[in-house]
C-alpha positions, 0 to 999 in steps of 0.5 A: 630335211636334206635336199639333193635336187640338181645333184648328180650321184655316181654309185658303183656296187649296187648289186641288188636291193640287199646291198649297202649301195642300194640303201645309199642310192635310195636315200639319195634318190629320195632326197632328189639326187640323179643317179648313175649306176655302174654295173660290172658286166654287160649281162647285168644291164637289165638288172641295173635298169630295173634298179633304177625303176625301182629307185624312181629314176626312170627317164632320169637316171642312167646305168652304164657297164664299167668293170673298175679293174679296167681303166679304159672302162672307167674312162668311158663311163665318165665320158658318157656321164660328162655327155649326159649330165655335164658334172657330178656331185657325189661318187659312191665306191661300194666295191670289194672283192677277194678270191674265195680262197684268200678269205676261207684259208689261213691268212698265212696261205694268202697268195701273191695273186690273191693279195694283189687282186683283193688290193687292185679291185677293193682299194686301187679302184677308189683312186682310179674312179677319184681320178676320173671323177674329180674333173667333173666335180667342178663345184666340189663334191663328195666321195664315199667308200665303204669299209669295215672294222676288220681293218683294224681288229682281227676277225675270223674268216676276213683275212686279206680283205681286212688288210685291204680294208686298212689300205682303203682307209689310209687311201681315204686319207691321202685322197682327202689331202689331194682332192681338198684344194678342189673342194672335194671331200673324201670319206668312209663309212664303216658299217657293222655287219649286215646280211648282204650278198657279199657277207655270205662269203665269210664263214661263221658270219652269224657268229659276228652278228651274235657278237655284235648284239651281245656287246654293242651298246645299242644291243642290236646290229645296224640296219642298211637304212641307217648306213644310207642315212649317214651316206646322205648326210656325208654327201650333203652340205651339212658335212661340208667340213668333214673329210678324211674320216671314217665314220662308224655306223655299227651300233657302237661295237667298235667302242667296246673292249669285252 
């Protein structure tokens, strides 16, 4: 059993109980970690605090507003974390966004501004969060992000987000090299398709689910708790020799040809 007692984990992107970030936070909490949730808007404070309660973190965990597109808000959040806990051990980046038109339109029609927004929110935010978190990882730590196979293969209606995920995976490798001397590991989990709120914005998503069921070696889709289990492992000392990697949790779909 993995023991994360005494560890502090900061989680971004926990929107609701159906999000992948929730399963990750749940596994970390069950292992004994103290959670800090970063939520985007002030109006979401009540929801974030309710999620902490649902995760058994009342009185121990904290929730802070932070829009990852603004460096001053990132700095403010980690200043509050330092004041409250002194250090952190785990950072989970489950953040991705692109304007709706950039997802549904033909990729050739990707706008300059849409491309910029997708990469700023989905990719650069990992760099910004890692930079702010690193000084608080005085004993080393683990940084995790979430990617998707659309970074490597073309999926219908994924478009600019696939390009952003490819950049995110390259960012994982460069951050791993940059932060390795500080004993901070940086990894990505490439989860199979899951019916999250974000997935609703991808047209014909059900066809992707059906393709995975048909072709994946396990002939099923991955479940959220399986992604959470992998995240817990990668966050723990059991994964002390793993960094700069993309770990697939997709029932083996990525290994198939036809």
